C-alpha positions in Angstrom: 7.1 19.6 -12.7 4.8 16.8 -12.0 2.6 16.4 -8.8 1.3 13.2 -7.3 -1.6 13.0 -4.6 -3.2 10.6 -3.2 -5.5 9.7 -0.2 -3.4 8.7 2.8 -4.4 6.3 5.5 -2.7 7.9 8.1 -3.8 5.1 10.7 -1.6 2.8 8.7 1.6 4.5 8.6 0.4 7.7 6.7 3.3 9.2 4.4 6.2 7.4 5.9 4.7 4.2 4.1 3.4 5.1 0.6 3.3 1.6 -0.6 0.4 -1.1 -0.5 1.9 -4.4 -1.1 0.8 -7.0 0.2 3.1 -7.6 3.1 1.2 -4.2 4.4 -2.3 -4.6 2.2 -3.6 -1.2 4.0 -0.6 1.0 4.1 -2.5 3.1 2.0 -6.0 2.8 1.8 -6.0 -0.3 -0.8 -3.5 -2.5 -1.8 -4.0 -2.1 -5.7 -3.7 1.2 -5.4 -0.8 1.5 -3.4 1.0 -0.7 -5.2 0.4 1.6 -7.9 1.4 4.6 -6.1 4.6 3.2 -4.9 5.9 1.3 -8.5 5.1 5.1 -10.3 6.7 6.8 -7.8 10.1 4.4 -8.3 10.1 4.8 -11.6 9.7 7.9 -12.0 12.6 8.4 -9.8 14.6 5.8 -12.1 13.5 7.8 -15.2 15.0 11.0 -13.4 11.4 12.8 -13.5 11.1 15.5 -10.8 7.9 14.9 -8.6 6.5 16.1 -5.2 3.8 14.2 -3.1 0.6 16.3 -2.4 -1.7 14.5 0.1 -5.4 14.4 -1.1 -8.1 14.8 1.7 -9.3 11.7 3.4 -12.6 10.4 2.4 -14.0 11.1 5.5 -12.9 15.1 5.0 -14.8 14.6 1.5 -18.2 13.5 3.7 -21.2 15.8 3.7 -21.1 17.0 7.8 -23.4 14.8 9.7 -24.1 14.1 13.1 -23.8 10.3 12.9 -25.1 9.9 16.6 -28.3 11.2 15.5 -28.8 11.5 11.8 -29.6 8.2 10.3 -30.3 7.4 6.5 -33.6 6.7 5.4 -34.5 2.9 6.2 -32.6 3.1 9.3 -34.6 4.8 11.7 -35.1 3.6 15.3 -32.8 0.3 14.2 -29.2 -0.6 15.4 -27.0 1.0 13.4 -25.3 -0.7 10.7 -21.0 -1.0 11.4 -19.1 -1.7 14.4 -17.0 1.6 14.6 -16.8 5.1 13.6 -15.4 4.6 10.0 -18.1 2.5 8.5 -20.9 4.3 10.7 -19.8 7.2 8.5 -19.2 5.1 5.1 -22.5 3.6 5.3 -24.7 7.2 6.9 -23.3 9.9 4.5 -22.5 10.7 1.3 -19.3 12.6 -0.4 -20.4 15.8 -2.1 -22.0 15.5 -5.2 -19.5 17.3 -7.4 -15.8 19.1 -6.7 -15.9 22.4 -5.8 -14.5 25.0 -8.7 -11.0 25.2 -9.3 -9.9 27.8 -11.6 -6.2 27.3 -13.3 -3.8 29.5 -11.6 -0.8 27.2 -12.3 -0.9 26.3 -15.6 2.7 25.2 -16.3 2.0 22.3 -13.3 0.5 18.9 -14.1 -1.2 17.2 -11.0 -1.8 13.3 -11.6 -4.2 11.9 -8.7 -4.5 8.2 -7.9 -7.0 6.8 -6.6 -11.3 7.1 -6.6 -12.2 10.1 -8.2 -13.8 11.5 -5.0 -10.6 12.2 -3.5 -9.2 13.6 -6.7 -8.4 17.5 -5.8 -6.0 19.8 -8.3 -5.6 22.6 -6.6 -4.7 25.3 -9.4 -2.9 22.6 -11.7 -3.1 23.4 -15.9 -3.4 19.6 -16.8 -5.2 17.5 -14.8 -5.1 13.7 -15.2 -6.8 11.1 -13.1 -6.0 7.6 -12.7 -8.6 4.7 -10.9 -9.9 1.4 -11.8 -13.0 -0.2 -11.1 -14.1 -4.3 -10.6 -18.1 -4.4 -11.4 -20.1 -3.8 -14.6 -21.2 -0.3 -13.5 -19.6 2.3 -12.1 -21.0 4.2 -9.1 -24.6 5.7 -10.6 -26.6 5.8 -7.6 -24.9 6.9 -4.4 -22.0 8.9 -4.4 -21.6 9.1 -8.5 -18.4 9.3 -10.2 -19.3 11.2 -13.1 -18.7 15.2 -11.8 -15.3 14.1 -10.5 -14.6 12.4 -13.8 -15.3 15.1 -15.9 -13.2 17.7 -14.1 -9.8 15.7 -15.5 -8.4 16.7 -18.6 -8.0 12.8 -19.3 -8.7 9.6 -17.1 -6.2 6.8 -17.1 -7.3 3.6 -16.5 -5.2 0.0 -16.4 -7.5 -1.8 -18.6 -10.4 -1.5 -21.5 -13.3 -3.0 -19.1 -12.5 0.1 -17.2 -12.5 2.4 -20.5 -16.0 0.9 -21.5 -17.6 1.9 -18.3 -16.0 5.4 -18.1 -17.1 6.2 -22.1 -20.5 4.6 -21.0 -20.4 7.3 -18.0 -19.4 10.5 -18.9 -17.5 12.3 -22.0 -14.5 12.5 -20.7 -10.8 11.2 -22.8 -9.9 7.9 -21.4 -6.9 6.3 -21.9 -5.8 2.8 -21.1 -2.2 2.3 -19.4 -2.0 -1.3 -18.5 0.1 -2.2 -15.3 3.3 -3.8 -14.6 5.5 -5.3 -11.9 9.5 -5.5 -11.5 10.9 -8.6 -11.6 13.7 -8.1 -9.3 10.9 -7.0 -6.6 9.1 -10.6 -7.3 11.6 -13.0 -8.0 11.7 -16.7 -9.3 11.5 -18.7 -5.8 12.8 -22.0 -5.2 9.8 -24.2 -4.3 11.2 -27.0 -3.2 8.8 -29.5 -1.4 9.8 -31.5 2.1 8.9 -35.2 1.8 5.6 -35.5 3.5 4.5 -31.6 3.3 1.2 -30.6 2.2 0.5 -29.4 -1.2 -0.5 -25.6 -0.1 -3.3 -23.5 -2.4 -2.7 -19.6 -1.3 -4.9 -17.1 -1.5 -3.3 -14.0 -0.4 -4.6 -10.5 -0.6 -7.3 -7.9 0.9 -9.5 -10.5 1.3 -13.2 -9.1 0.6 -16.3 -10.7 -0.5 -15.2 -10.0 -4.3 -11.8 -11.6 -4.0 -13.8 -15.1 -4.0 -12.5 -16.8 -0.6 -15.8 -18.2 -0.3 -15.6 -19.7 -3.9 -12.0 -20.8 -2.9 -13.0 -22.9 -0.1 -16.1 -24.2 -1.3 -14.1 -25.8 -4.3 -11.4 -26.5 -2.1 -13.7 -28.8 0.2 -15.6 -30.1 -3.0 -11.9 -31.2 -4.3 -10.3 -32.8 -1.6 -12.6 -32.9 1.7 -10.5 -33.4 4.4 -7.9 -35.1 2.8 -4.5 -33.7 5.1 -2.3 -33.8 2.0 -3.7 -30.3 1.0 -3.8 -27.1 2.4 -5.8 -23.7 1.8 -4.0 -20.8 3.1 -5.5 -17.6 3.2 -3.0 -14.7 4.3 -5.0 -11.3 4.6 -5.3 -8.5 7.7 -7.4 -7.7 10.4 -9.3 -5.2 8.4 -10.7 -7.9 5.1 -13.9 -8.7 5.3 -12.7 -12.1 5.9 -10.9 -11.6 9.4 -13.0 -9.0 10.5 -15.2 -11.4 12.2 -13.7 -11.8 15.4 -11.9 -8.6 16.1 -10.9 -9.5 19.9 -8.7 -12.1 18.6 -5.3 -10.8 18.0 -3.1 -14.0 17.5 -1.2 -14.3 14.3 -3.2 -17.5 13.3 -6.6 -17.0 13.3 -8.1 -20.9 12.1 -12.1 -19.5 11.1 -13.5 -22.9 9.5 -14.0 -26.4 11.2 -11.9 -27.9 8.2 -8.6 -28.8 10.1 -6.6 -28.2 6.6 -7.9 -24.6 6.6 -5.3 -21.9 7.9 -6.1 -17.9 7.7 -3.5 -15.8 8.5 -3.6 -12.0 9.0 -1.5 -9.4 10.4 1.6 -7.1 8.7 4.3 -9.2 6.9 7.7 -7.5 5.7 8.4 -8.2 2.3 10.8 -11.1 3.2 8.7 -13.1 5.5 5.5 -12.5 2.3 8.3 -14.3 -0.4 8.6 -16.8 2.2 5.3 -17.4 2.3 4.8 -17.4 -1.2 7.7 -20.4 -1.7 6.2 -22.5 0.4 3.1 -22.0 -2.3 2.7 -24.6 -4.5 -0.5 -23.0 -6.4 -1.7 -19.5 -5.9 -5.6 -19.8 -6.2 -7.5 -16.4 -7.0 -11.3 -17.0 -8.1 -11.7 -12.8 -8.2 -15.2 -11.7 -9.0 -13.7 -8.5 -10.6 -10.4 -6.8 -11.1 -9.3 -3.3 -12.6 -5.7 -5.1 -12.9 -5.4 -8.4 -10.6 -1.5 -7.6 -9.5 -1.6 -10.0 -7.0 -2.3 -13.0 -8.9 0.5 -11.5 -11.4 2.7 -11.5 -9.0 2.2 -14.8 -7.8 3.1 -16.2 -11.2 6.3 -14.0 -11.4 7.3 -15.8 -8.5 6.9 -19.0 -10.3 3.3 -20.1 -8.4 1.3 -21.3 -11.1 -2.5 -19.5 -10.9 -5.7 -20.5 -10.8 -7.8 -17.7 -11.5 -10.8 -16.4 -14.0 -10.0 -14.3 -17.2 -12.4 -11.4 -17.0 -12.5 -7.7 -16.5 -8.9 -6.4 -15.9 -7.7 -10.1 -16.2 -8.2 -10.3 -19.9 -4.6 -11.6 -20.4 -4.9 -14.3 -17.9 -4.2 -17.1 -20.7 -1.1 -15.8 -20.7 0.2 -16.1 -17.6 -2.5 -18.5 -15.0 -1.8 -21.8 -15.5 -5.6 -22.8 -15.0 -8.4 -20.8 -16.2 -11.5 -21.5 -14.6 -15.2 -20.5 -16.2 -16.9 -17.1 -15.3 -20.3 -15.9 -16.3 -21.8 -12.4 -16.1 -24.3 -11.0 -13.6 -26.2 -13.1 -10.6 -23.7 -11.6 -8.1 -24.5 -7.9 -7.2 -21.6 -5.9 -6.7 -22.0 -4.1 -3.3 -19.0 -1.5 -2.4 -19.8 0.5 0.8 -20.0 3.9 0.3 -21.0 3.4 -3.1 -23.8 1.0 -2.9 -24.9 -1.1 -5.7 -23.0 -1.1 -8.8 -24.2 -3.3 -11.6 -22.6 -6.9 -10.9 -20.0 -8.9 -10.6 -19.1 -12.2 -12.5 -20.1 -15.4 -11.1 -17.3 -18.1 -10.4 -18.0 -21.7 -11.6 -17.1 -23.4 -8.1 -16.9 -27.0 -9.9 -14.5 -25.5 -12.4 -12.5 -24.1 -9.9 -12.5 -27.5 -7.7 -11.3 -29.6 -11.2 -8.4 -26.8 -11.3 -7.3 -27.4 -8.1 -7.3 -31.2 -8.8 -5.1 -30.4 -12.0 -3.1 -28.3 -10.3 -1.9 -31.4 -8.3 -2.1 -34.0 -11.1 0.0 -31.4 -13.5 2.3 -29.6 -10.2 5.8 -30.7 -12.2 4.4 -29.5 -15.3 2.4 -26.6 -14.2 5.6 -25.0 -11.9 7.8 -25.3 -15.5 5.0 -23.9 -17.6 4.5 -21.0 -15.1 8.7 -20.6 -15.0 9.0 -20.4 -18.8 6.1 -18.4 -19.9 4.0 -17.0 -17.6 7.3 -15.3 -15.9 8.5 -13.7 -18.8 5.3 -12.3 -19.5 4.0 -10.6 -16.1 7.5 -9.1 -15.8 7.8 -7.7 -19.3 6.2 -4.8 -18.3 8.1 -2.6 -15.4 6.7 0.4 -13.5 9.2 2.2 -15.7 7.0 1.2 -18.4 3.8 2.3 -17.1 5.6 5.8 -15.6 6.4 6.4 -19.4 2.8 6.1 -20.6 1.9 8.3 -18.3 4.1 11.2 -18.8 3.1 10.7 -22.2 -0.5 11.7 -21.4 1.1 14.6 -19.6 2.3 16.5 -23.1 -1.5 15.3 -24.8 -3.2 17.0 -21.9 -1.4 20.1 -22.5 -2.1 20.1 -26.5 -6.0 19.2 -25.5 -5.9 22.2 -22.9 -4.8 24.7 -25.6 -7.7 23.9 -27.4 -10.1 23.7 -24.8 -8.5 27.2 -23.0 -11.6 28.9 -23.8 -13.4 26.8 -21.1 -11.5 27.2 -18.0 -10.4 30.2 -16.2 -6.9 30.5 -16.5 -5.0 32.8 -13.5 -1.0 33.8 -14.0 0.4 32.0 -11.2 
């Protein structure tokens, strides 16, 4: 039996809404992990692999008990607390446990696959322990809420790209395997983008838009490329929990204008997949100036629908030249990577805004060729690996872990179930 485990954001639907697609980016803590979980679950069903879901502890339950009303982190004594709600106060004033609790093997025939950040992994006596995670900057958490002991408690760590694997190998001594992610072409179909006369040329940036996603860079480049030319529109699609939209929580309208530029629109709220695909159909180009990715699903999904993509080739997007029509320049360093509860973790990439602006102009000038190339080259590439392929690779790891456990059976206490 395979057990799948991840923490669930109960406030966003809990176990009844297991996906994390852009239509509902907070259904299960994060859009990327949510898409991975739902994709693997569907694939295991198609493969006939029996599995059960075992909710992992939420982030709050893993925190060291602290009275956030009276106990402040060093440096904040006597100052207003940084954070506007209970979640943010907890994240910024407390630490998770330094290491997982001892967990002897009591069910040697069970495989537990934990998907998410390592501090949420729990094994419950499983004999084979596989952790799936990802990371986006130049260093894993090493100063605050360190990942190392949690990674080392697994028999194998699965990551989606070699960039992530190198980070794990540099941090701890644990077997690590690269399993690229995938997507299903029937979920992200090729869309008809017939433009109406007089319709603005639309650049779309869609996802859970934090600073790392480069939404500021997208606007700077858009303004540099087109000024206030009404023939062009930049659209942000995100949720009220994103950094982009969190600045005005009292505004509950669907359309939110956060810019003085009349050619920029920001949308938030949870959309159905049908509505989201209609939005993608109206987008002429998908712009994704990310500073770091574990894999980069949103941009690949956009390419699958036939939208030409502008993005950078780094971190998890090592193959961007195969599916992005316009690849912009990026350099190392210069942008501190800040991750809430984990503090600073190295750096993110630095995006060349001038290059991004030039790519936007090229997307307009080459709009017909770009659409044809995306249809004929990019879509076949990104749909060439499905979630079934991902699930097969993950299941293959369970047999490897079984062999490895036989070799190390003197290192871990084993009890008969």
